[in-house]
MIGUNU-251090 format. One record per residue: chain; residue in three letters; x, y, z negated of N, C-alpha, C, O in turn. Coordinates in nm, 4 decimals. Atoms other than C-alpha are relative to their C-alpha. Layout:
BEGIN
["A"; "ALA"; [X; Y; Z]; [X; Y; Z]; [X; Y; Z]; [X; Y; Z]]
...
END
This chain:
BEGIN
["A"; "MET"; [-0.1306; -0.0322; 0.0521]; [1.3544; 1.4126; -2.5158]; [0.1049; -0.0247; 0.1079]; [0.1180; -0.1355; 0.1597]]
["A"; "ILE"; [-0.0960; 0.0091; -0.1094]; [1.6271; 1.4810; -2.2668]; [0.1220; -0.0821; -0.0380]; [0.1858; -0.1396; 0.0502]]
["A"; "GLN"; [-0.1238; 0.0676; 0.0378]; [1.9076; 1.3235; -2.4700]; [-0.0099; -0.1519; 0.0057]; [0.0917; -0.2197; -0.0095]]
["A"; "ARG"; [0.0129; 0.1449; -0.0077]; [1.7669; 0.9719; -2.4354]; [0.0353; -0.0482; 0.1403]; [0.0059; 0.0191; 0.2391]]
["A"; "ILE"; [-0.0479; 0.0515; -0.1290]; [1.9131; 0.7559; -2.1582]; [-0.1160; -0.0350; 0.0923]; [-0.1048; -0.0206; 0.2141]]
["A"; "GLN"; [0.1126; 0.0353; -0.0861]; [1.5716; 0.6393; -2.0374]; [-0.0589; 0.1236; 0.0685]; [-0.1166; 0.1127; 0.1767]]
["A"; "THR"; [0.0462; -0.1227; -0.0633]; [1.4805; 1.0012; -1.9671]; [0.0834; 0.0300; 0.1240]; [0.0304; 0.0757; 0.2252]]
["A"; "LEU"; [-0.0864; -0.0207; -0.1168]; [1.7787; 1.0268; -1.7339]; [-0.0344; -0.0975; 0.1120]; [-0.0353; -0.0596; 0.2291]]
["A"; "PHE"; [0.0408; 0.0978; -0.1014]; [1.6753; 0.7062; -1.5557]; [-0.1313; 0.0411; 0.0656]; [-0.1456; 0.0327; 0.1876]]
["A"; "LEU"; [0.1291; -0.0415; -0.0534]; [1.3194; 0.8331; -1.5175]; [0.0118; 0.1269; 0.0830]; [-0.0579; 0.1425; 0.1833]]
["A"; "LEU"; [-0.0239; -0.1209; -0.0775]; [1.4421; 1.1707; -1.3978]; [0.0634; -0.0347; 0.1349]; [0.0318; 0.0273; 0.2364]]
["A"; "ALA"; [-0.0608; 0.0449; -0.1257]; [1.6554; 0.9924; -1.1363]; [-0.1061; -0.0594; 0.0925]; [-0.1016; -0.0374; 0.2135]]
["A"; "VAL"; [0.1092; 0.0551; -0.0817]; [1.3447; 0.8027; -1.0177]; [-0.0847; 0.1128; 0.0573]; [-0.1219; 0.1092; 0.1746]]
["A"; "ALA"; [0.0819; -0.1120; -0.0474]; [1.1472; 1.1277; -0.9952]; [0.0702; 0.0783; 0.1105]; [0.0076; 0.1163; 0.2095]]
["A"; "VAL"; [-0.0750; -0.0733; -0.1026]; [1.4221; 1.3033; -0.7987]; [0.0134; -0.0836; 0.1267]; [0.0004; -0.0313; 0.2374]]
["A"; "LEU"; [-0.0157; 0.0879; -0.1158]; [1.4766; 1.0037; -0.5717]; [-0.1287; -0.0095; 0.0794]; [-0.1272; 0.0059; 0.2016]]
["A"; "ASN"; [0.1265; 0.0195; -0.0708]; [1.1098; 0.9496; -0.4887]; [-0.0693; 0.1308; 0.0349]; [-0.1451; 0.1361; 0.1317]]
["A"; "GLY"; [0.0677; -0.1258; -0.0259]; [0.9972; 1.3106; -0.5040]; [0.0780; 0.0970; 0.0862]; [0.0195; 0.1877; 0.1454]]
["A"; "GLY"; [-0.0801; -0.0963; -0.0742]; [1.2848; 1.4867; -0.3354]; [0.0829; -0.0608; 0.1108]; [0.0686; -0.0247; 0.2276]]
["A"; "VAL"; [-0.0946; 0.0569; -0.0967]; [1.5483; 1.2773; -0.1648]; [-0.0724; -0.0806; 0.1080]; [-0.0284; -0.0845; 0.2229]]
["A"; "ALA"; [0.0731; 0.0809; -0.0972]; [1.2927; 1.0520; 0.0037]; [-0.0572; 0.0849; 0.1130]; [-0.0814; 0.0338; 0.2223]]
["A"; "PHE"; [0.0547; -0.0869; -0.1032]; [1.1591; 1.3520; 0.1950]; [0.1085; 0.0642; 0.0869]; [0.0774; 0.1334; 0.1838]]
["A"; "VAL"; [-0.1109; -0.0582; -0.0752]; [1.5042; 1.4520; 0.3228]; [0.0667; -0.1043; 0.0893]; [0.1023; -0.0749; 0.2034]]
["A"; "ILE"; [-0.0687; 0.1065; -0.0731]; [1.6564; 1.1199; 0.4338]; [-0.1033; -0.0811; 0.0782]; [-0.2072; -0.1172; 0.0229]]
["A"; "PRO"; [0.0978; 0.0758; -0.0803]; [1.4813; 0.9340; 0.7187]; [-0.0128; -0.1451; -0.0479]; [0.0841; -0.2069; -0.0921]]
["A"; "MET"; [0.0267; 0.1377; 0.0403]; [1.3205; 0.5997; 0.6406]; [0.0552; -0.0981; 0.1031]; [0.1183; -0.1979; 0.0684]]
["A"; "TYR"; [-0.0496; 0.0851; -0.1086]; [1.4008; 0.4463; 0.9779]; [-0.0004; 0.0812; 0.1283]; [-0.0526; 0.1926; 0.1330]]
["A"; "THR"; [-0.0057; -0.0647; -0.1302]; [1.4650; 0.5348; 1.3401]; [-0.0774; -0.0843; 0.0993]; [-0.0557; -0.2049; 0.1113]]
["A"; "GLU"; [0.0814; 0.0716; -0.0975]; [1.2165; 0.4435; 1.6072]; [0.0106; 0.0702; 0.1347]; [-0.0294; 0.1858; 0.1485]]
["A"; "LYS"; [-0.0182; -0.0515; -0.1359]; [1.2989; 0.4957; 1.9761]; [0.0785; 0.1307; 0.0013]; [0.0454; 0.2235; 0.0750]]
["A"; "GLY"; [-0.0897; -0.1145; 0.0018]; [1.5711; 0.7468; 1.8935]; [-0.0438; 0.1154; -0.0878]; [0.0325; 0.2104; -0.1055]]
["A"; "THR"; [0.0451; -0.1085; 0.0871]; [1.3622; 0.9662; 1.6628]; [-0.0063; -0.0503; -0.1439]; [-0.0495; -0.1625; -0.1704]]
["A"; "ALA"; [0.0008; 0.0350; 0.1421]; [1.3984; 0.9654; 1.2857]; [-0.1420; 0.0124; -0.0542]; [-0.2088; 0.1137; -0.0334]]
["A"; "VAL"; [0.1326; 0.0002; 0.0616]; [1.0788; 0.8747; 1.1007]; [0.0178; 0.0334; -0.1472]; [0.0856; -0.0383; -0.2208]]
["A"; "MET"; [-0.0104; -0.0465; 0.1373]; [1.0454; 1.0638; 0.7745]; [-0.1195; -0.0520; -0.0808]; [-0.2141; -0.1078; -0.0252]]
["A"; "VAL"; [0.1071; 0.0455; 0.0889]; [0.8248; 0.9855; 0.4746]; [-0.1304; 0.0711; 0.0325]; [-0.2366; 0.0089; 0.0329]]
["A"; "TYR"; [0.1219; -0.0775; -0.0230]; [0.5797; 1.2634; 0.5572]; [-0.0639; -0.0290; 0.1358]; [-0.1704; 0.0253; 0.1652]]
["A"; "ASP"; [0.0611; 0.0408; -0.1260]; [0.5157; 1.1102; 0.9020]; [-0.1063; -0.1076; -0.0204]; [-0.1945; -0.1241; 0.0639]]
["A"; "ASN"; [0.0976; 0.1045; 0.0315]; [0.3192; 0.8251; 0.7396]; [-0.0648; 0.0360; -0.1334]; [0.0038; 0.0464; -0.2350]]
["A"; "ILE"; [0.0710; -0.0470; 0.1183]; [0.0531; 0.9270; 0.4879]; [0.0066; -0.1021; -0.1144]; [0.0120; -0.0628; -0.2310]]
["A"; "THR"; [-0.0055; 0.1028; 0.1047]; [0.0648; 0.5939; 0.2998]; [0.1324; 0.0054; -0.0750]; [0.1348; 0.0020; -0.1980]]
["A"; "TYR"; [-0.1317; -0.0093; 0.0630]; [0.4381; 0.6169; 0.2355]; [0.0099; 0.1269; -0.0845]; [0.0605; 0.1246; -0.1966]]
["A"; "MET"; [-0.0095; -0.1269; 0.0706]; [0.4082; 0.9813; 0.1362]; [-0.0782; -0.0033; -0.1312]; [-0.0289; 0.0423; -0.2344]]
["A"; "VAL"; [0.0825; 0.0061; 0.1215]; [0.1271; 0.9187; -0.1124]; [0.0661; -0.0875; -0.1056]; [0.0683; -0.0510; -0.2231]]
["A"; "LEU"; [-0.0630; 0.0897; 0.0969]; [0.3097; 0.6274; -0.2753]; [0.1287; 0.0598; -0.0581]; [0.1551; 0.0441; -0.1773]]
["A"; "PHE"; [-0.1216; -0.0634; 0.0513]; [0.6391; 0.8178; -0.3036]; [-0.0336; 0.1135; -0.0963]; [0.0275; 0.1245; -0.2026]]
["A"; "VAL"; [0.0387; -0.1114; 0.0878]; [0.4707; 1.1266; -0.4517]; [-0.0637; -0.0540; -0.1280]; [-0.0368; -0.0026; -0.2366]]
["A"; "LEU"; [0.0630; 0.0603; 0.1171]; [0.2610; 0.9108; -0.6853]; [0.1047; -0.0590; -0.0943]; [0.0938; -0.0455; -0.2162]]
["A"; "SER"; [-0.1075; 0.0560; 0.0822]; [0.5733; 0.7311; -0.8055]; [0.0779; 0.1097; -0.0717]; [0.1137; 0.0938; -0.1884]]
["A"; "ALA"; [-0.0718; -0.1116; 0.0631]; [0.7495; 1.0630; -0.8721]; [-0.0834; 0.0625; -0.1111]; [-0.0303; 0.0956; -0.2171]]
["A"; "ILE"; [0.0882; -0.0588; 0.1016]; [0.4486; 1.2008; -1.0618]; [-0.0094; -0.0904; -0.1215]; [-0.0050; -0.0430; -0.2350]]
["A"; "VAL"; [0.0093; 0.0944; 0.1119]; [0.4169; 0.8859; -1.2721]; [0.1302; -0.0013; -0.0801]; [0.1264; -0.0164; -0.2023]]
["A"; "ALA"; [-0.1275; -0.0058; 0.0715]; [0.7886; 0.9056; -1.3584]; [0.0080; 0.1247; -0.0880]; [0.0574; 0.1181; -0.2005]]
["A"; "VAL"; [0.0001; -0.1228; 0.0807]; [0.7483; 1.2661; -1.4765]; [-0.0970; -0.0129; -0.1170]; [-0.0671; 0.0321; -0.2276]]
["A"; "VAL"; [0.0955; 0.0235; 0.1094]; [0.4404; 1.1687; -1.6792]; [0.0613; -0.0912; -0.1050]; [0.0414; -0.0708; -0.2247]]
["A"; "SER"; [-0.0651; 0.0915; 0.0933]; [0.6404; 0.8866; -1.8333]; [0.1049; 0.0716; -0.0850]; [0.1238; 0.0375; -0.2017]]
["A"; "ILE"; [-0.0974; -0.0775; 0.0776]; [0.9104; 1.1341; -1.9385]; [-0.0704; 0.0748; -0.1122]; [-0.0170; 0.0861; -0.2225]]
["A"; "THR"; [0.0720; -0.0768; 0.1018]; [0.6488; 1.3367; -2.1250]; [-0.0609; -0.0881; -0.1087]; [-0.1040; -0.0362; -0.2117]]
["A"; "LEU"; [0.0559; 0.0925; 0.0989]; [0.5274; 1.0265; -2.3129]; [0.1059; -0.0528; -0.0964]; [0.0929; -0.1647; -0.1460]]
["A"; "PHE"; [-0.1102; 0.0504; 0.0818]; [0.8473; 1.0012; -2.5185]; [-0.0394; -0.0278; -0.1439]; [0.0297; -0.1035; -0.2121]]
["A"; "LYS"; [0.0411; 0.0239; 0.1389]; [0.6578; 1.0081; -2.8498]; [-0.0704; -0.1338; -0.0168]; [-0.0666; -0.1928; -0.1248]]
["A"; "THR"; [0.0669; 0.1308; 0.0048]; [0.4567; 0.6956; -2.7663]; [0.0736; -0.0942; 0.0931]; [0.0444; -0.1015; 0.2124]]
["A"; "ARG"; [-0.0869; 0.0855; -0.0807]; [0.7121; 0.4445; -2.6483]; [-0.0755; -0.1139; 0.0664]; [-0.0409; -0.1536; 0.1776]]
["A"; "LYS"; [0.0761; 0.1102; -0.0606]; [0.4587; 0.1671; -2.5864]; [-0.0737; 0.0469; 0.1252]; [-0.0769; -0.0242; 0.2257]]
["A"; "ASN"; [0.0672; -0.0540; -0.1185]; [0.2590; 0.3869; -2.3484]; [0.1007; 0.0311; 0.1102]; [0.0722; 0.0118; 0.2284]]
["A"; "GLN"; [-0.1046; -0.0281; -0.0978]; [0.5803; 0.4938; -2.1789]; [0.0436; -0.1284; 0.0704]; [0.0678; -0.1288; 0.1911]]
["A"; "PHE"; [-0.0365; 0.1303; -0.0558]; [0.6699; 0.1275; -2.1284]; [-0.1046; -0.0456; 0.1022]; [-0.0695; -0.0944; 0.2097]]
["A"; "VAL"; [0.1093; 0.0419; -0.0889]; [0.3277; 0.0558; -1.9709]; [-0.0036; 0.0861; 0.1264]; [-0.0250; 0.0345; 0.2360]]
["A"; "VAL"; [0.0001; -0.0895; -0.1155]; [0.3446; 0.3612; -1.7439]; [0.1165; -0.0334; 0.0930]; [0.1022; -0.0248; 0.2149]]
["A"; "ASN"; [-0.1134; 0.0411; -0.0839]; [0.6884; 0.2493; -1.6222]; [-0.0318; -0.1279; 0.0770]; [0.0079; -0.1424; 0.1926]]
["A"; "ARG"; [0.0397; 0.1222; -0.0725]; [0.5472; -0.0913; -1.5350]; [-0.0960; 0.0318; 0.1135]; [-0.0879; -0.0280; 0.2208]]
["A"; "LEU"; [0.0905; -0.0444; -0.1062]; [0.2696; 0.0792; -1.3386]; [0.0799; 0.0616; 0.1147]; [0.0487; 0.0395; 0.2317]]
["A"; "ASN"; [-0.0864; -0.0592; -0.1017]; [0.5371; 0.2761; -1.1558]; [0.0753; -0.1084; 0.0774]; [0.0960; -0.0959; 0.1981]]
["A"; "MET"; [-0.0648; 0.1119; -0.0697]; [0.7177; -0.0500; -1.0783]; [-0.0957; -0.0639; 0.1006]; [-0.0537; -0.1045; 0.2089]]
["A"; "ILE"; [0.0989; 0.0574; -0.0920]; [0.3963; -0.1801; -0.9205]; [-0.0133; 0.0871; 0.1245]; [-0.0205; 0.0355; 0.2360]]
["A"; "PHE"; [0.0058; -0.0902; -0.1157]; [0.3740; 0.1300; -0.6992]; [0.1212; -0.0193; 0.0899]; [0.1078; -0.0216; 0.2123]]
["A"; "ASN"; [-0.1214; 0.0194; -0.0792]; [0.7342; 0.0773; -0.5893]; [0.0031; -0.1370; 0.0666]; [0.0556; -0.1507; 0.1771]]
["A"; "LEU"; [0.0081; 0.1313; -0.0640]; [0.6734; -0.2930; -0.5248]; [-0.0951; 0.0024; 0.1196]; [-0.0688; -0.0625; 0.2209]]
["A"; "ILE"; [0.0908; -0.0153; -0.1139]; [0.3779; -0.2015; -0.3023]; [0.0716; 0.0705; 0.1139]; [0.0590; 0.0308; 0.2298]]
["A"; "LEU"; [-0.0764; -0.0733; -0.1009]; [0.5999; 0.0455; -0.1197]; [0.1050; -0.0894; 0.0650]; [0.1242; -0.0857; 0.1865]]
["A"; "LEU"; [-0.0991; 0.0938; -0.0533]; [0.8709; -0.2170; -0.0822]; [-0.0670; -0.1035; 0.0901]; [-0.0136; -0.1395; 0.1951]]
["A"; "GLY"; [0.0747; 0.0958; -0.0832]; [0.6131; -0.4633; 0.0497]; [-0.0391; 0.0601; 0.1340]; [-0.0335; -0.0082; 0.2363]]
["A"; "LEU"; [0.0332; -0.0653; -0.1265]; [0.5015; -0.2114; 0.3110]; [0.1220; 0.0119; 0.0900]; [0.1122; -0.0080; 0.2111]]
["A"; "PHE"; [-0.1222; -0.0088; -0.0802]; [0.8606; -0.1584; 0.4228]; [0.0406; -0.1368; 0.0553]; [0.0819; -0.1476; 0.1708]]
["A"; "VAL"; [-0.0340; 0.1349; -0.0473]; [0.9234; -0.5332; 0.4437]; [-0.0954; -0.0426; 0.1111]; [-0.0529; -0.1008; 0.2109]]
["A"; "TYR"; [0.0987; 0.0327; -0.1034]; [0.6004; -0.5794; 0.6410]; [0.0338; 0.0718; 0.1299]; [0.0283; 0.0123; 0.2375]]
["A"; "TRP"; [-0.0340; -0.0748; -0.1198]; [0.7032; -0.3047; 0.8808]; [0.1246; -0.0571; 0.0666]; [0.1285; -0.0721; 0.1888]]
["A"; "SER"; [-0.1250; 0.0480; -0.0598]; [1.0548; -0.4418; 0.9274]; [-0.0149; -0.1394; 0.0603]; [0.0547; -0.1729; 0.1561]]
["A"; "LEU"; [0.0222; 0.1321; -0.0587]; [0.9281; -0.7942; 0.9918]; [-0.0828; 0.0063; 0.1276]; [-0.0773; -0.0859; 0.2091]]
["A"; "ASN"; [0.0813; -0.0151; -0.1203]; [0.6885; -0.6671; 1.2581]; [0.0690; 0.0809; 0.1087]; [0.0063; 0.1182; 0.2078]]
["A"; "LEU"; [-0.0744; -0.0686; -0.1055]; [0.9606; -0.4905; 1.4543]; [0.0094; -0.0898; 0.1218]; [0.0370; -0.2091; 0.1092]]
["A"; "PRO"; [-0.0188; 0.0820; -0.1201]; [0.9665; -0.6068; 1.8123]; [0.1471; -0.0318; 0.0210]; [0.2337; 0.0316; -0.0393]]
["A"; "GLY"; [-0.1372; 0.0445; -0.0214]; [1.2789; -0.7780; 1.9372]; [0.0777; 0.0857; 0.0967]; [0.1575; 0.0341; 0.1750]]
["A"; "GLU"; [-0.0698; -0.0891; -0.0914]; [1.4050; -0.4749; 2.1214]; [0.1432; 0.0245; -0.0472]; [0.1749; 0.0007; -0.1638]]
["A"; "GLY"; [-0.1412; -0.0166; 0.0331]; [1.7724; -0.3886; 2.1270]; [0.0324; 0.1231; -0.0812]; [0.0527; 0.1133; -0.2022]]
["A"; "ASN"; [-0.0475; -0.1212; 0.0644]; [1.8576; -0.0301; 2.0440]; [-0.1107; 0.0963; -0.0421]; [-0.0807; 0.2069; -0.0870]]
["A"; "THR"; [0.1055; -0.0992; 0.0164]; [1.5171; 0.1275; 1.9983]; [-0.0456; 0.0198; -0.1433]; [-0.0990; 0.1264; -0.1739]]
["A"; "SER"; [0.0428; -0.0172; 0.1389]; [1.4464; 0.0687; 1.6264]; [0.1112; -0.0418; -0.0944]; [0.1760; -0.1444; -0.0740]]
["A"; "GLU"; [-0.0998; 0.0311; 0.1019]; [1.6791; 0.0758; 1.3268]; [-0.0590; 0.0258; -0.1374]; [-0.1372; 0.1188; -0.1574]]
["A"; "LYS"; [0.0402; -0.0244; 0.1380]; [1.6187; 0.0428; 0.9589]; [0.0940; 0.1035; -0.0590]; [0.2137; 0.1032; -0.0303]]
["A"; "GLY"; [-0.0810; -0.1050; 0.0606]; [1.7396; 0.3399; 0.7568]; [0.0257; -0.0277; -0.1467]; [-0.0284; -0.1221; -0.2042]]
["A"; "ILE"; [-0.0318; 0.0155; 0.1415]; [1.8798; 0.3798; 0.4093]; [-0.1189; 0.0368; -0.0876]; [-0.1253; -0.0033; -0.2038]]
["A"; "GLY"; [0.1175; -0.0388; 0.0762]; [1.5503; 0.5305; 0.2998]; [-0.0873; -0.1176; -0.0413]; [-0.1678; -0.1061; -0.1336]]
["A"; "MET"; [0.0784; 0.1184; 0.0354]; [1.4001; 0.1830; 0.2901]; [0.0502; -0.0652; -0.1291]; [-0.0169; -0.1522; -0.1848]]
["A"; "LEU"; [-0.0539; 0.0542; 0.1248]; [1.6206; 0.1048; -0.0111]; [-0.0472; 0.0765; -0.1232]; [-0.0233; 0.0322; -0.2356]]
["A"; "PHE"; [0.0431; -0.0816; 0.1135]; [1.4642; 0.3761; -0.2290]; [-0.0902; -0.0743; -0.0981]; [-0.0723; -0.0589; -0.2189]]
["A"; "PRO"; [0.0818; 0.0743; 0.0977]; [1.1956; 0.1473; -0.3780]; [0.0825; -0.0984; -0.0836]; [0.0545; -0.1168; -0.2020]]
["A"; "ILE"; [-0.0835; 0.0943; 0.0739]; [1.4618; -0.1082; -0.4758]; [0.0811; 0.0736; -0.1065]; [0.0912; 0.0282; -0.2205]]
["A"; "ILE"; [-0.0769; -0.0792; 0.0962]; [1.6774; 0.1585; -0.6403]; [-0.0912; 0.0490; -0.1125]; [-0.0524; 0.0484; -0.2293]]
["A"; "SER"; [0.0954; -0.0479; 0.1014]; [1.3708; 0.2971; -0.8187]; [-0.0388; -0.1107; -0.0965]; [-0.0486; -0.0871; -0.2169]]
["A"; "ILE"; [0.0372; 0.1128; 0.0870]; [1.2729; -0.0456; -0.9514]; [0.1136; -0.0314; -0.0970]; [0.0895; -0.0561; -0.2152]]
["A"; "VAL"; [-0.1156; 0.0259; 0.0877]; [1.6251; -0.1021; -1.0866]; [0.0089; 0.1067; -0.1088]; [0.0325; 0.0742; -0.2251]]
["A"; "LEU"; [-0.0054; -0.1073; 0.0993]; [1.6208; 0.2389; -1.2583]; [-0.1139; -0.0114; -0.1015]; [-0.0950; 0.0182; -0.2194]]
["A"; "LEU"; [0.1128; 0.0164; 0.0918]; [1.2767; 0.1685; -1.4067]; [0.0226; -0.1168; -0.0956]; [-0.0158; -0.1100; -0.2124]]
["A"; "VAL"; [-0.0324; 0.1125; 0.0886]; [1.3935; -0.1674; -1.5418]; [0.1009; 0.0431; -0.1058]; [0.0875; 0.0069; -0.2227]]
["A"; "LEU"; [-0.0975; -0.0502; 0.0969]; [1.6925; 0.0030; -1.7042]; [-0.0658; 0.0933; -0.1018]; [-0.0315; 0.0905; -0.2200]]
["A"; "ALA"; [0.0719; -0.0887; 0.0928]; [1.4611; 0.2669; -1.8535]; [-0.0836; -0.0810; -0.0982]; [-0.0890; -0.0484; -0.2168]]
["A"; "ASN"; [0.0805; 0.0830; 0.0902]; [1.2318; -0.0025; -1.9933]; [0.0866; -0.0731; -0.1018]; [0.0449; -0.0922; -0.2160]]
["A"; "ARG"; [-0.0911; 0.0625; 0.0968]; [1.5281; -0.1786; -2.1524]; [0.0392; 0.0978; -0.1098]; [0.0442; 0.0615; -0.2273]]
["A"; "ALA"; [-0.0365; -0.1007; 0.0992]; [1.6314; 0.1440; -2.3227]; [-0.1181; 0.0326; -0.0912]; [-0.0995; 0.0544; -0.2109]]
["A"; "ILE"; [0.1195; -0.0242; 0.0817]; [1.2748; 0.2041; -2.4411]; [-0.0196; -0.1142; -0.0983]; [-0.0538; -0.0914; -0.2144]]
["A"; "LYS"; [0.0135; 0.1182; 0.0870]; [1.2630; -0.1500; -2.5808]; [0.1032; 0.0066; -0.1135]; [0.0711; -0.0262; -0.2277]]
["A"; "LYS"; [-0.1023; -0.0136; 0.1041]; [1.5913; -0.0880; -2.7681]; [-0.0408; 0.1042; -0.1029]; [-0.0230; 0.0833; -0.2229]]
["A"; "ASP"; [0.0469; -0.1026; 0.0932]; [1.4491; 0.2308; -2.9183]; [-0.1121; -0.0531; -0.0888]; [-0.1132; -0.0288; -0.2095]]
["A"; "GLU"; [0.1124; 0.0549; 0.0763]; [1.1318; 0.0513; -3.0241]; [0.0492; -0.1008; -0.1034]; [0.0017; -0.1012; -0.2169]]
["A"; "ASP"; [-0.0566; 0.0965; 0.0953]; [1.3322; -0.2313; -3.1846]; [0.0741; 0.0701; -0.1132]; [0.0676; 0.0261; -0.2280]]
["A"; "LEU"; [-0.0715; -0.0757; 0.1020]; [1.5476; 0.0221; -3.3689]; [-0.0972; 0.0626; -0.1002]; [-0.0731; 0.0593; -0.2208]]
["A"; "VAL"; [0.0999; -0.0596; 0.0884]; [1.2430; 0.2001; -3.5083]; [-0.0655; -0.1057; -0.0876]; [-0.0903; -0.0822; -0.2059]]
["A"; "LYS"; [0.0602; 0.1085; 0.0786]; [1.0894; -0.1301; -3.6170]; [0.0954; -0.0492; -0.1075]; [0.0520; -0.0795; -0.2186]]
["A"; "SER"; [-0.0968; 0.0475; 0.0994]; [1.4103; -0.2355; -3.7935]; [0.0167; 0.1003; -0.1130]; [0.0347; 0.0606; -0.2281]]
["A"; "VAL"; [-0.0089; -0.1024; 0.1032]; [1.4304; 0.0940; -3.9798]; [-0.1239; -0.0033; -0.0891]; [-0.1133; 0.0137; -0.2106]]
["A"; "ASP"; [0.1219; 0.0092; 0.0788]; [1.0665; 0.0595; -4.0876]; [0.0017; -0.1218; -0.0921]; [-0.0568; -0.1174; -0.2003]]
["A"; "ARG"; [-0.0095; 0.1195; 0.0821]; [1.1417; -0.2872; -4.2221]; [0.0832; 0.0228; -0.1263]; [0.0569; -0.0363; -0.2310]]
["A"; "LEU"; [-0.0895; -0.0244; 0.1128]; [1.4141; -0.1543; -4.4494]; [-0.0642; 0.0857; -0.1089]; [-0.0170; 0.0860; -0.2226]]
["A"; "ARG"; [0.0646; -0.0880; 0.0988]; [1.1818; 0.0895; -4.6250]; [-0.0751; -0.0771; -0.0986]; [-0.1356; -0.0195; -0.1889]]
END
C-alpha cells in the first residue's frame, strides 16, 4: 500500500541503495573516484539491500514478515557499514591521495530509514490488535 508511511521509507531505501549509490562515488583514491560497481562486494550488498526493500514493500499484508525482512535488511546495511569502516581504518597515512566520500553514509541513512519504517509497522500492528480487542 503506497499510502502508508513505511512504504515511503522503504521506497527511499530502495532508491538510495539501488540507484543513488551507483551515481555518487563512495570515496576517492589517488585522484580517481571509486564507484560502487568497482567493488563486487559493495555492489552485491547494495543491490541486495534494494531488492530486500522492494520485497518488504510487497509484504504489506503480513506486517510481522515485513518487520522481519526489514531487520534482515538492517543486517545487510550493518555489514556494508562495517566494510566501509574497515576500509577507512586501513587507509594509509598519506596526505591528499585518499578521501572518504558521501557515499559511505548511505548505509547509515538506510538503517535510520529502516528503523523508522519498523516503528510505523509496529504502530500499525498495535492499532490492528487494539481494534481486534474491541470486537
